[in-house]
C-alpha positions as CSV (number, residue, x, y, z in Angstrom):
1,X,21.0,19.2,17.5
2,X,20.4,16.6,14.7
3,X,20.7,17.8,11.1
4,X,18.7,17.2,8.0
5,X,20.4,17.9,4.7
6,X,18.0,18.8,1.8
7,X,19.7,18.0,-1.5
8,X,18.2,19.5,-4.6
9,X,19.1,20.9,-8.0
10,X,15.5,21.4,-9.0
11,X,16.1,25.1,-9.5
12,X,18.1,24.2,-12.7
13,X,14.7,24.0,-14.6
14,X,12.4,26.9,-14.1
15,X,8.6,26.6,-14.1
16,X,8.3,23.0,-12.9
17,X,6.3,21.6,-10.0
18,X,9.3,19.8,-8.5
19,X,10.9,23.1,-7.6
20,X,7.7,24.5,-6.0
21,X,7.2,21.2,-4.1
22,X,10.8,21.5,-2.8
23,X,10.5,25.1,-1.7
24,X,7.3,24.4,0.2
25,X,8.5,21.2,1.8
26,X,11.8,22.7,3.0
27,X,10.1,25.7,4.5
28,X,7.5,23.5,6.2
29,X,10.2,21.2,7.6
30,X,12.2,24.1,9.0
31,X,9.1,25.4,10.7
32,X,7.8,22.2,12.3
33,X,11.3,20.9,13.3
34,X,12.6,24.1,14.8
35,X,14.6,23.4,18.0
36,X,14.7,19.7,17.2
37,X,16.5,19.5,13.8
38,X,18.7,21.9,11.9
39,X,17.6,22.0,8.3
40,X,20.4,22.5,5.8
41,X,20.5,22.8,2.0
42,X,23.1,21.0,-0.1
43,X,25.5,21.0,2.8
44,X,28.8,19.0,2.8
45,X,28.9,18.3,6.5
46,X,27.8,15.1,8.2
47,X,24.0,14.9,8.8
48,X,21.7,12.3,10.5
49,X,19.3,12.5,7.5
50,X,20.0,13.3,3.9
51,X,16.9,14.0,2.0
52,X,17.2,14.0,-1.8
53,X,14.7,16.1,-3.7
54,X,16.2,15.5,-7.1
55,X,18.2,12.6,-8.6
56,X,21.2,14.4,-10.1
57,X,24.3,12.3,-10.9
58,X,26.5,14.2,-8.5
59,X,24.1,13.2,-5.7
60,X,24.1,9.5,-6.8
61,X,27.9,9.3,-6.5
62,X,27.8,10.5,-2.9
63,X,25.0,8.2,-1.6
64,X,27.3,5.6,-0.1
65,X,29.1,8.3,1.9
66,X,25.8,9.8,3.1
67,X,24.5,6.3,4.1
68,X,27.6,5.9,6.4
69,X,26.7,9.2,8.1
70,X,23.0,8.5,8.7
71,X,19.8,7.7,6.9
72,X,19.0,8.6,3.2
73,X,15.5,9.7,2.0
74,X,14.4,10.0,-1.6
75,X,11.5,12.1,-2.8
76,X,9.6,10.4,-5.6
77,X,8.4,13.0,-8.0
78,X,8.3,10.8,-11.1
79,X,8.6,7.3,-12.4
80,X,9.4,6.0,-15.9
81,X,5.8,6.0,-17.0
82,X,5.3,9.7,-15.9
83,X,8.5,10.8,-17.7
84,X,7.6,8.8,-20.9
85,X,5.2,11.5,-22.2
86,X,7.0,14.5,-20.7
87,X,10.3,14.7,-22.6
88,X,11.3,13.5,-26.0
89,X,14.5,11.5,-26.0
90,X,15.9,8.7,-28.2
91,X,14.7,5.3,-26.9
92,X,18.1,4.1,-25.8
93,X,18.6,7.3,-23.7
94,X,15.3,6.9,-22.0
95,X,16.1,3.3,-21.1
96,X,19.4,4.4,-19.6
97,X,17.7,7.2,-17.7
98,X,14.9,4.9,-16.4
99,X,17.5,2.4,-15.1
100,X,19.4,5.2,-13.4
101,X,16.2,6.6,-11.8
102,X,15.1,3.3,-10.3
103,X,18.7,2.6,-9.2
104,X,18.7,5.9,-7.3
105,X,15.4,5.1,-5.6
106,X,16.5,1.6,-4.7
107,X,19.6,2.9,-2.9
108,X,17.6,5.0,-0.6
109,X,16.8,3.8,3.0
110,X,13.4,5.4,2.7
111,X,11.2,6.9,0.0
112,X,8.4,9.5,0.2
113,X,5.7,9.8,-2.5
114,X,3.1,12.5,-2.7
115,X,0.4,10.1,-3.9
116,X,-0.3,6.7,-2.3
117,X,-1.0,5.3,-5.8
118,X,2.7,5.2,-6.4
119,X,3.4,2.9,-3.5
120,X,2.1,0.0,-5.7
121,X,4.0,1.2,-8.7
122,X,7.3,1.3,-6.7
123,X,6.6,-2.2,-5.5
124,X,6.2,-3.2,-9.1
125,X,9.8,-2.0,-9.6
126,X,11.0,-4.1,-6.7
127,X,11.0,-1.6,-3.9
128,X,9.3,-3.0,-0.7
129,X,6.2,-1.1,0.4
130,X,7.5,-0.8,3.9
131,X,10.2,1.5,2.7
132,X,7.7,4.0,1.1
133,X,5.7,6.6,3.0
134,X,2.9,8.7,1.6
135,X,3.0,12.4,2.6
136,X,1.1,14.8,0.4
137,X,2.3,18.1,-1.1
138,X,1.4,21.4,0.7
139,X,1.1,25.0,-0.3
140,X,1.7,28.0,1.9
141,X,-1.3,30.2,2.9
142,X,1.1,33.1,2.9
143,X,1.8,32.8,-0.8
144,X,-1.5,31.6,-2.1
145,X,-4.8,33.0,-0.8
146,X,-8.0,34.6,-2.1
147,X,-7.8,38.3,-3.0
148,X,-10.7,40.8,-2.7
149,X,-12.9,41.5,-5.7
150,X,-11.4,44.9,-6.4
151,X,-7.9,43.5,-6.5
152,X,-9.0,40.8,-8.9
153,X,-10.4,43.5,-11.2
154,X,-7.1,45.3,-11.1
155,X,-5.2,42.1,-12.1
156,X,-7.6,41.5,-15.0
157,X,-7.0,45.1,-16.3
158,X,-3.2,44.4,-16.1
159,X,-3.6,41.3,-18.3
160,X,-6.2,43.0,-20.5
161,X,-9.0,40.6,-19.6
162,X,-12.5,42.0,-19.3
163,X,-13.8,42.0,-15.7
164,X,-17.0,40.3,-16.9
165,X,-15.3,37.5,-19.0
166,X,-15.6,34.0,-17.6
167,X,-11.9,33.1,-17.4
168,X,-10.6,29.5,-17.6
169,X,-7.0,29.0,-16.4
170,X,-4.5,26.2,-16.8
171,X,-1.1,26.2,-15.1
172,X,1.6,23.8,-16.2
173,X,4.4,23.0,-18.6
174,X,3.6,22.9,-22.3
175,X,3.6,19.2,-23.0
176,X,1.2,16.9,-24.8
177,X,0.4,14.9,-21.6
178,X,-0.8,18.2,-20.0
179,X,-3.7,18.3,-22.4
180,X,-2.8,21.6,-24.0
181,X,-4.5,20.6,-27.3
182,X,-7.7,19.8,-25.4
183,X,-7.5,23.1,-23.6
184,X,-7.4,25.0,-26.9
185,X,-10.2,22.8,-28.3
186,X,-12.4,23.7,-25.3
187,X,-11.7,27.3,-26.0
188,X,-12.9,26.9,-29.6
189,X,-16.2,25.5,-28.3
190,X,-16.6,28.3,-25.9
191,X,-15.7,31.5,-27.8
192,X,-17.4,33.8,-25.4
193,X,-15.0,32.8,-22.6
194,X,-11.3,33.6,-22.0
195,X,-8.8,30.7,-21.8
196,X,-5.4,31.5,-20.2
197,X,-2.4,29.2,-19.9
198,X,0.5,30.0,-17.6
199,X,3.6,27.9,-18.2
200,X,6.0,27.2,-21.0
201,X,8.5,24.7,-22.4
202,X,10.5,24.2,-19.3
203,X,12.6,21.5,-21.0
204,X,12.9,23.4,-24.3
205,X,12.9,21.4,-27.5
206,X,12.9,18.0,-25.8
207,X,9.5,18.8,-24.2
208,X,7.1,16.2,-25.6
209,X,5.0,17.6,-28.5
210,X,7.2,20.7,-28.8
211,X,6.9,21.2,-32.6
212,X,3.1,20.3,-32.6
213,X,2.3,22.7,-29.8
214,X,4.5,25.5,-31.3
215,X,2.6,25.1,-34.6
216,X,-0.7,25.2,-32.9
217,X,0.2,28.4,-31.0
218,X,0.7,30.2,-34.3
219,X,-3.0,29.8,-35.1
220,X,-4.9,30.3,-31.8
221,X,-8.5,31.5,-31.5
222,X,-8.8,35.1,-30.2
223,X,-10.0,33.9,-26.8
224,X,-6.8,32.0,-25.9
225,X,-3.8,33.6,-24.2
226,X,-0.5,31.9,-23.4
227,X,1.5,33.8,-20.8
228,X,4.7,31.7,-20.8
229,X,6.5,30.9,-17.6
230,X,5.4,33.2,-14.8
231,X,7.4,33.9,-11.7
232,X,6.0,32.1,-8.7
233,X,5.7,35.4,-6.8
234,X,3.1,36.5,-9.4
235,X,1.1,33.2,-9.5
236,X,-1.3,34.1,-6.7
237,X,-2.5,37.0,-8.9
238,X,-2.9,34.6,-11.9
239,X,-5.1,32.2,-9.9
240,X,-7.2,34.9,-8.4
241,X,-8.0,36.5,-11.8
242,X,-9.5,33.1,-13.0
243,X,-12.9,31.7,-12.5
244,X,-11.9,28.1,-12.7
245,X,-8.7,26.0,-12.9
246,X,-9.0,23.5,-15.8
247,X,-6.3,20.8,-15.8
248,X,-7.0,18.4,-18.7
249,X,-3.8,16.4,-18.1
250,X,-3.6,12.7,-19.1
251,X,-0.9,11.9,-16.5
252,X,-0.2,13.5,-13.1
253,X,1.0,12.6,-9.6
254,X,-0.3,15.4,-7.3
255,X,0.0,18.7,-9.1
256,X,1.0,21.7,-7.0
257,X,-1.3,23.7,-9.2
258,X,-4.3,22.0,-7.8
259,X,-3.3,22.8,-4.3
260,X,-2.5,26.4,-5.2
261,X,-5.9,26.8,-6.8
262,X,-7.6,25.3,-3.7
263,X,-5.8,27.8,-1.5
264,X,-7.4,30.6,-3.6
265,X,-10.9,29.0,-3.5
266,X,-10.9,28.6,-7.2
267,X,-13.0,25.6,-8.5
268,X,-10.9,22.9,-10.0
269,X,-11.8,20.7,-13.1
270,X,-9.6,17.8,-14.0
271,X,-9.6,14.8,-16.2
272,X,-11.1,11.7,-14.5
273,X,-7.9,9.8,-13.7
274,X,-7.7,6.8,-11.3
275,X,-4.6,8.5,-9.8
276,X,-6.7,11.2,-8.4
277,X,-9.0,8.8,-6.4
278,X,-7.0,8.7,-3.2
279,X,-6.2,12.4,-3.1
280,X,-8.9,14.6,-4.6
281,X,-12.0,12.9,-3.2
282,X,-14.9,15.5,-3.8
283,X,-12.7,18.5,-3.7
284,X,-12.4,18.8,-7.6
285,X,-14.8,18.4,-10.5
286,X,-14.0,15.7,-13.0
287,X,-14.7,15.0,-16.7
288,X,-14.1,12.0,-18.9
289,X,-13.5,14.0,-22.1
290,X,-14.2,17.1,-24.2
291,X,-18.0,17.0,-24.0
292,X,-17.9,16.6,-20.2
293,X,-15.3,19.4,-19.8
294,X,-17.3,21.9,-21.9
295,X,-20.6,20.9,-20.2
296,X,-19.1,21.4,-16.7
297,X,-17.4,24.7,-17.6
298,X,-20.7,26.0,-19.0
299,X,-22.5,25.0,-15.8
300,X,-19.9,26.8,-13.7
301,X,-20.5,29.9,-15.8
302,X,-24.3,29.8,-15.9
303,X,-25.3,28.3,-12.5
304,X,-24.2,30.5,-9.5
305,X,-25.2,27.9,-6.9
306,X,-23.2,25.2,-8.7
307,X,-20.2,27.5,-8.9
308,X,-20.4,28.4,-5.2
309,X,-20.6,24.7,-4.2
310,X,-17.6,23.9,-6.4
311,X,-15.6,26.8,-4.9
312,X,-16.4,25.7,-1.4
313,X,-15.4,22.1,-2.2
314,X,-12.1,23.4,-3.6
315,X,-11.3,25.4,-0.4
316,X,-12.3,22.4,1.7
317,X,-9.5,20.6,-0.1
318,X,-7.1,23.3,1.0
319,X,-8.2,22.9,4.6
320,X,-7.7,19.1,4.4
321,X,-4.2,19.5,3.1
322,X,-3.3,22.1,5.6
323,X,0.3,23.0,6.7
324,X,-0.6,21.8,10.2
325,X,-1.7,18.4,9.1
326,X,1.0,17.8,6.6
327,X,3.6,19.3,8.9
328,X,2.8,16.8,11.6
329,X,3.2,14.0,9.1
330,X,6.7,15.2,8.2
331,X,7.6,15.7,11.9
332,X,6.7,12.1,12.7
333,X,8.5,10.8,9.6
334,X,11.8,12.6,10.4
335,X,11.6,11.6,14.1
336,X,11.1,8.0,13.2
337,X,13.8,8.0,10.6
338,X,16.3,9.6,12.9
339,X,15.5,7.1,15.7
340,X,16.1,4.2,13.3
341,X,19.4,5.8,12.3
342,X,20.6,5.8,16.0
343,X,20.3,2.0,16.1
344,X,23.0,1.6,13.4
345,X,26.3,3.2,14.4
346,X,29.3,3.1,12.1
347,X,32.4,1.5,13.5
348,X,35.9,1.0,12.0
349,X,37.5,-2.3,11.6
350,X,40.6,-2.6,13.8
351,X,43.6,-1.5,11.9
352,X,41.8,-0.5,8.7
353,X,39.6,2.2,7.1
354,X,36.8,-0.1,6.0
355,X,33.4,0.8,7.5
356,X,30.9,-1.7,8.9
357,X,27.6,-1.4,10.5
358,X,27.2,-2.5,14.2
359,X,23.7,-3.0,15.5
360,X,23.2,-1.5,18.9
361,X,20.2,-1.4,21.3
362,X,18.8,1.6,23.0
363,X,19.7,1.8,26.6
């Protein structure tokens, strides 16, 4: 049986979407490839495919060895422009990190991105489009699903939120690019609603806007609650106690939080970004700024028909990005990658230990 080695150190940083995406993808791959591929995690043994979920230096040093064993696949979770406003580092350190990041990607045989928008961006950095495949994120229905009304009421009591309060939720790291300042501003304009943020400073003091956000959190209006980093096992309850997921981010790729909200049939409101065009379609509501955000939130609260249409649209997004659909995409991708790997068989030079690649034809 062929083997796929999933390489990741994403669990080094708690409360980030890369870790959630890794866990979901590995579980899905193991399910759809059962009996065909053995899925390993950070294994040292030889494998037909090595799939890198993170770009740690210890992985970079071993890429050459892994390429001699089989095919290498890189998961593109970020690019320089998405990191720029996520962490605060000296300019020279950012330049070094960006060069390293792109070098890692360029050494891969294949890349996978969760948003087709990034195929063009990778091409801009000199990576041929034919080496990049779009496969969206996916969320398990076993972990994220709608709860009955009485269960939602119990969760609200646990978090000391009135059962009648219109509750606006955001889930994400505390960074300026996530729109946390706008989230609080919306709360100030809607004092009769509850605004809850689940997530914290996953990168500590180097999180962009750390001092500004910390200062703001010391003077919050009474209708705003920051929960900090919440264990993923508890997040289904968090989504279900909310009436709407409001993500005012200025930069994103394909947030797991949107998919998790859709699984729970919670309406989703996001900033109107071009990057959402090829992935969100009509599944989420959009706003161009604060006035539009507040207007849409008020309409969700006051218009039951509009709310129901928005909730149905959100759940339709969940059905579009189903495990069956995305799982088939991964199955076909790995099968094709493994087949291409069989065409290139490593052979030793006579009398030496230097490897070369010998092209062979299928018989």
